[in-house]
Every structure is written in structure tokens, then in C-alpha cells.
N, C-alpha and C positions, 0 to 999 in steps of 0.2 A: 316662803311667802304663802304658798297654797295651803299649808298646814295651819297657818295663823288664820287665814280667811275662813277655812272650814271650821276651825274652833269657834270663832266669833259667830259664824252662821248657826252652829249647833246650839249656842246659848240663846241667841235671839229667837230661833225657831224651835224652842223647846215645846213640850206638850202644853205648857201654860198658855202660850199664844194661840195655839190651835183651839184649845178649849175655851179661851176667852172670846175668840171670834165666833165660834159656834154658839156660845152662851149669849153673846150680844144679839146675834140673829134671832135666836129663840125668844129672848126677852122682848125685843122690839116687835116681833111678830105677835106676841100675846098683848103687849101694851097698845099696839095699833089695831087690835082686834082683827088680825089677818087682813090688813088693808091690801096686801098684794094679791089676795083673792077677791075681796069685796070690790076693790077699786080697779079691777083689770080693764073694764071697758073705758073707765075714765082715763086711765093711763094712755090707752091707744088714742082716744080723742084728743087729749092735750098734746100728744106728740106731734100731731100734724096741724095744730092751730097755734095762734100766737103771732105777735108782730115783733120785728126788730126795731131798734132806734139808733140814734147817733151814739148813745152810751152803751147799749147792750145788743146782743145778738138774739135771734128768735129762739123759741123753745126747741125747734128742730135742729137749728145750728148748734145750740148748746148740747143737745143729745148727740149730734154727730161728733162734736169736739170731745165729749166725754167718751164716746164709743171709740174714737181714734186712740184714746189712751188705754181703754180696756181691751180692744181687739188687736193684740200684738201676737208675738210668737207663743204666748201662753195658750192661745187658742189652737195652735197647730202643733208646735214642738212641745209645749208644756203639757198638753193633754196626753200626748203619746208618752212623755216621760212619766206621767202619773201612772199610766198603765204598766210601763216597764218596771216601776218600783212597787206598785200596789196591786197589779193584776186588773182584770175587768171590773172588779168590785169597787175600785177607786172612782169609777164613773158614777156609781150610785151616790157616793158621798159627795162628789162634786155637784150632783143635782140637789142634794140636801142643802149644801152650802149656797147654791144659787137661789133656792126658794127662800131660805132664811135671810140671805144677804139682801134680797129686795127690800125688806123692811129696814135693814141697816142703812141701805143707800137712801131711802126716803128720809130718815132722820138726819143724816149728815148733810144731805143736799138742801133740805129745808132750812137747817141751821145756817148754811152758807148764804141762802137768800135773805133770811131775817137780818143777818148781821153784815151784809155786803156794804161796800162804800163806793164812792166815786174817786178815782185816783186823780193825780194832778193834771192829767190830760182829758178828764171827763168821762173815762170809761169805767164800767162796773168791774170791781175786783172783790174777791172774797175767797173763803176757804177756811180750813181748820185754824190757821194762825189768827185770822180775824175773829172767828167766833170764840176761840179760847181766850183772847184778850178781852173782848167786849162782854162776854157772858160769864166767864170765870174770874176775870180781873187779874189774871196771872200773866203779866207781860213776859216774864222769863220763860214760862212754859210755851207761850206763843212763839217766842224767838227760837226756842229749841226746836219746835216743829218746823219753823221756816228754814232754819239752817240745815236740819236733817233732810228736808225736801229738796233744797238747792243741791245738796251733795248727792242725794239719791237720784233725783230726776235729771239733774244736770250732768252727773259724772259717773254714777254707778250703773243705772238701768239702761242707758242708751247702748252700751257695749253688748248687752245680751241680745238686743234686737239686731244690731249690726252683724254680730257673729253668726246669727242664724241666717241672715240674708246671704252672707259670704259662703257659708257651708252649703246651703241649698244650691247656690249657683255653681259652686265647684262640683257638686255631685252631678249636675247636669252637663257642664261644659268639659269636665276633666274625667270622662268615663273611659278613657283609654290611656295607655302608658305615655303616649307622646302628645296627647290632646292639648295640654297647657304649655307645651315647650316654647311656643312663640312668645309667651309673656314671662318666661322664666320659671314656670312651674306653678303648682297650686298656691304656694305661699305668696308669690308675687301677684297672682290673680286676685287673691283675697285683699291684698293691699290696694290694688287699683279699684276694686269694687268699693272698698271703704272710702277712698278718695272721691269716687263718683257720687256715692250716697251723701257724703258730707257736703259736696258742692251743691247738690240738688236741695238738701235741707237748708243751706244758707239762703238760697233764692226765696224759700218760703218764709223762714223765721225773720229775715231782715225786712219783711213786708208788714210785720205786726199782727195783732190778734185777728183783725178783720180778714186778712188774707189767709191766716191759718183756718179760721172758721169756714170761710168760703170753700177752700180746698177740701176740708173734711166733709162738708155738706154734699159735695159731688162724689168724692171717691169712696167714702165709707159705705154708703148703702149699696153701691155698685159691686164693690169687692166682696161684701158679705153675701149678697144674693147669688153671685156667681159661684162662690165656694159652696154654699148650701145646695145649689142646683147640682153641682158636681157630686156631692155626697148622695143626693137622691138618686142620681143616675147609677152610681156604683152600687147602692143598696138594691136597686131594681135588678141589676145584673147579677147580684148575689142573693136574690130573694130566698133561695132555699136555705141559706145559712143564717138568716135573720132570727128565727125562733131560738136556735142554739145560742146565738149571741146574747139575747136577752136573758136566757137561762143562766149563762155564765156570769153576767153582770150581777144579777140578784143573788145567785147562790154564793159567789165569792165575796159579796159585800157583807154577808153575815157568817162567813167562815164555813159554809156548807159544801163548797166545791172541793172535789177530791184533790186537785192539783194546787189550787190557789187558796184553799181554806187556811193553810198554815201562816199566811201573811196578812191576816185580817187587820192587824195593827198597822201595817204599812199601807193597807188599802184606805183606812180611815185617815191616817196622817197625810198621805199624798193626795187623796181626793180633796181634803179640806185645804191643804197647802196650795195646790195648783188651782183650786176653785177661787181662793183669795187672789192668787196671782193673775188669773185670767179675768175675773169680773171686778176685782179691786174693791168690792164692798167692804167698807170699814177701814180701808187703807188710807183714805183721805185724799185720793186723787180726783175722784168725780166731783166733789164740792167746788173745785176751782172753776170748772166749766159751768156748773150749775149756777154759780153766782153771777156769771156773765149774761144770763138770760133776762130779757125784758118781759116781766110778767106782772099781773095785778095782785097776785097773792103768792107768798113763798111756797105754799103747799103744792101749787101747780107744778113747779119744777121738781119738787119732791116726788110727785107721781111719775113724771117723765123719767127721772133717773132710776126709779124703781123698775120701770119697764125696760130700761137699758140692761139691767141685770138679767132679766128673762131672755132678752134677745141674745145677749152675749153667751150665757151659759146654756140655755135650753135649745138654742138653735145652732150657733156657730161652734161652740165647744162640743156639743153633742154630735154635730156633723163630722168633726174630726174623729171622735171616738168610734162612730159607726163605720167610717171609712176603714179605720185600722182593724177593728174587731171583726167586721164582716168578711174581710179578706184574709184574716189570719196573719197579717204582716206586722207582727210585733214580737218583742221578747219580754219575758218577765224574770226578774231577778229577786232572790231573797238576800237581804243584807245580813251577813254573818259577822258577829263581833268576836274577836279573839284577843283578849288582853289589851283592849283599847284600839286595836286595829280593825278596820272594817274591810271585808272582802265581799264580792258579789258571787252568788251561787245561782246558776241558771235553773229556772223552774220550767220555762217554756221558751223555745227558740223557733221563731218564724222567719227571722231575718238574721242569719248568722253574721257575727262580727260587728253588729251595731250596738253601741253602748247606750244606756239610758239618757246620757247627756246629749246624745245626737238624735233627739226626738223627731226632728223634721224629716229625717231619713226614713223613719217608719211610715210617715204619711205619704212621702213620695213613692216608696215601695208599694204601698197599698193601691194608689191610683195607677201606677205603672203595671201592676199585676193584672188589671182589668183593661187598661187602655195603653198597651205597650207602645213606646216610641215618643209619646208626648205627655204622659201623665206626670212624670217627675218635673217637667218644665212648667206645667200648669201650677203645680204646688209651689214651685220656686217663685213664680210670678205672683201668686196669691200671697205668699209669705212676705215678698218684698213690699207689697202694698200694706199688708197688716202691720209689718214692723216699721215701715217708714212713717206711716201716720201716727204710730205710737210714739216714735222718737219726737215727732213734731209736737204732739200733745205734752210730752215730757218737758220740752222747752217752755211751753206756755205755763205749766205748773211752776217750774223753777223761776220764770220771770215774774209770776204773780207774787211769789214769796220774796223775791228781791224787791219788788215794789212795796210789799208790806214793811220790810226792814227800813226802806227809805221814808216811810210815813207820809206826811203831807207834802214832802218835797218831791221833786222829780227825781227819778232814779238817775244816778250819775252815769253819763254816757259810757265812761270807761268800764264801769261795773257791768253794764248791759253787754258791751262789746266783749268783755272777758268771758261772760256766760255763753254768748253765742259761739265764740271761737273755741271755748272749752268743750261744749257739747259736740261740736263738729270734730274736734280732736279725739274725743272719746269714741266717736263713731269709727274713725280710722283705726284707732288702737284696738277696739273690740272686734273689728272685722277679721283681723289676723291672729288674735289671741285664742288660746284654747277654750273650748266650749265649757268645760267643767269650771274653770276659773270665772268665766263670764257669768254663768248661772249663779255661782256662789256669791259674787259681788252684787248681782241683781237681787238675790234673796235677802241679803243684808239690808239693802236699800228699802225693799218692800216691808221687811219686818220692822225696821226702825219706825217707819211712818205708821204702820198698823198699831204698834204698841202705844205710841203717843196719841193717835187719833181715837182708837177704841175707848181708851180710858176717858178721854175728854167727852165723847158723846154719851157715855154712860152717865157722867155727871150732869151734862147739859141737855138731856133729852126732853125736859119738861116743856120748853118753848115749842119744840117740834110737835109734841102731842097736842098742845093748846091750838097750834095752827091747824092741825088736822081736824080737830073737832069744830073749829070755827069755819073751816072750808066746807065741811059736810053740812053744818047748820045752814049756811047761806045757800048751798046747792038745793037743800030741801025747800027753801023759800022761793026757789026759782030765780035766784040772782046769779049774776056773774061775780063770784067772790072777790072782794077787795080786802086789804089788810090795814088794820088800825091797831098798832102795838099798844097804844095807851089804853084803849078800851079792853084789851086782853091782859093787861098787867105785865106786858113784856118790856123790860127796861133795856136801854142802850141800843135800841134798833133805830139809830139816828137817821139813816137814809129814809126809812118809811115815815118817820115822824116829820122830816123835812118835806117829803113829797106831799103828805097830807096837808101841811100848812100852805104849801104853794098852790095846791088845788083849791083850798078854801079861799085864798086871796083872789084867785082867778075867777071864782064864781061870784 
């Protein structure tokens, strides 16, 4: 089974996908005239303004909901894994992917707003499946994305997050030979952790999107700032090692480092791969939350979601990287292929015995080396909140695509119940399954969504670019931008056309 999963993963995550994601980010950066630089102040302003309604959430709630999906174990374990496979240079390429990905996030999130709809219960819904059908006119393609997202977000990706929660908790609680004896050992503890996380998840997801958004609005900013503060403290305590750390990052990124220069290919591949996994730009996850926002112009939420990439990559992911690299608590491996079989050859060993798939353990070891006795526990707690909110966001994405398949009808209660119980079951399963398998299944889910979505937004980018120019034009006139798809020549933006007619009648 593992060999089959690894084979499928290698096909999906070939160099073609990596270069396509990089190429998309570069192309959209040029096409938007570097909006992620020019519009930075506007991103920040829009993030903290806006109103919610009965149909939609506020811009900040939509940001928090999308950040809940972006800020998972990819920010802690994933970054450490990128370093383990690609060396410090992987962090540079992760930054590159974050910068370019901000423009990609703008395009997909603006498209989600342009083509959003109201579901049978009067709530905003949208995402790649919706804009693929409305703008491309390819119902089969939209259904393919919807099914892929339900499978990925509902059944493949949650196990990765749950596995990391369980592993980090066991690393803290089972640090002695008999520490876990009371619950039957580490395996039994993982099972109980999985059951507890699944039960807590059920309390949230059975409350609907409003409860999910409210929970994310409170928890996400708090956990992110606490983690960043921890990284700053560790950096200050290791201030003397910081210059060497930056030198290692830039030297190994371009193959100039004596020890890590030989794995520059791995540095680029894993920096981009984990960058996509962490910030999810182009993957098609962020647009689901973006579509739920109550805004007067689609580009507003595009700006907000572009800022989400900066926050995720440049602050949270970078905090993990600096924690690990400044303390030297990481391993680096060269992948050696021999007749189709891959083996790992150690290049650097800072934490003996820890494998790349156990990335969270590097971060725990980093904090523990500076603050012994409670550092590992802090990381385990942070990882729990990161991973739990991500699982919560995964459910929302899967539910949105289930709603898309239902169309104008209400989603069948049995289908919704099956999805809820299914994701809870996968949390329990993933908690005690091995980390390598969990990551491989998660990568397949991310890769499938990325392939389908990046191709779609390449084809559909024009409405997002028109919306950007229209927004900037109205801002120059001193107006609060509003959206009129007919005046801009954008077809099938039915929600916005209906809103315009309703506003005209009310006047």
C-alpha cells in the first residue's frame, strides 16, 4: 500500500507541478504589476475593515477562516521537513513561493468572489468549482474539482494534521519508558488523542459555517502571534548564531554552501513544495473562504487573501525556520536513488534519530534546547491549535463542494452527516497511523487540487485582472469601489448582477 501511495505521489508531485506553480506566481505577479508590493498598505487596511451580514462573514473572518486552512502543520512540521530534505536553502525558495503566491492568491480569491452564489440556506458559497463552471462553462471539470476536494479535504488531508497532533503529544507525554503505561503505551495514547480531537471537531462543525468562522476569528490570530513571539524570544537568546543562519540560507539556496550545495535541486523542490503546502496559494483552498466574505467589490477580498500569504509564509513559516536553524536542531538528508530505490544519506545531524517525516520533533527540540522543560510542550500546544483549525477549515471546504454538487437544492442531510462522520473518522485513523503514509496521502490531496485549480486560473485570469484595474480606478477617484460586472463585460457574475438590480429597485 505504501509503495502504491508513494508512486502516485511521485507522479502528481513531478517537476511539472512545481514549475507550473512557480510559473503561475511569476506570471500573475507581472500581470498584476506587482500588486503584492504596490497594494501592501491596501491589503492591511482591508483586512481590518468590512462588515458581515446574514449571508456572509466579514473580511477579517474570511481571512481567519482561510488562515485556519493555511496555518496547519505545514507551518511547523512541514517547514522542518523542507529543511531536512532541502537544507537551509529550502527556506529561500519557500520565501520566493510566498512572494509569488500572493498574486496567485489574489487571482483565485477574486474569481471566487466574482462568481459566488447564495446557497439554498441563503449563505454565500464559492470556490474553484463555481468559477470553473460559470466562467469556463465546463461542468465536468468543475465536478472533478469538487469531487477531488471532498476526497482530499474530507478524507486525505485531515489525517496529516491529526498525526502531527498525536506525535507531538506523545513526544511530550511519553518521554520515559513507562510514562504511557497507564493508557497502554504510545499507540493507545495516540488513539485516545485522535478520539478526543474528533469529538472536539464535531462540536464545531455541527454548528455550521458561522460557528467555524467565529472560532477561527478568535483562535487563529492568538495562536499565530504566540508562536511568532516564541520564535522572537529564541532568536534573541541565540542572537550570535543569526548571521551564520542567514548565510547558510542564501548560500545553500544557490548551491554555494560547502555541505548543502550538492542538494540544490532538493532545496528548490522542497522549498516550493512545502511553500505550496503551507500557504496553499494556487491550491484552490483559500477561495472557498474568500467567497464567504461580505464585500462591495471582489478585489477587496483578493487583496485580503494576498495578505494572508504574506502573514502565513513570511511570519509564521519563517518563525519555524528561524527556530530550527538558529538552534541547530535539524537534520539534513540527501536522497540517493539506486535502481529505483531511494535511501537517505545524512548530510547534517543536529537531532540524531529523527526522520524528515517527523518534522514537528525538530521544532520541539529547537525550543527545548533554549527553554528546557516546557519548550516541547509549548510547540505541541501550538501545533494542536494550528492543526485543529486546519482540519476545521478542511471540513468547510469539503462541505462547500458538497453544496456545489447539490446545486440549487439543499444538501441531503445524509450526505452532510456522512461527510462529518467521515472527517472525524479520518482524524482518529490519522492520529495513530505512521507519519510517512499520512504525509504521502496529504500530498496527493494537495497535488490533485493544485493541478486542477492552477490550470483553471491560468485560463480564467482575465476577469480578476479587470476587477483589479476597476478597483484601482475607483480608488483613484476617491470612491469606495463597487462592482458592476455588466459595465466591465464580465459574464455569468449572477450574484453581482442581481445585487445591482435589487439596489436599483430600492433606490
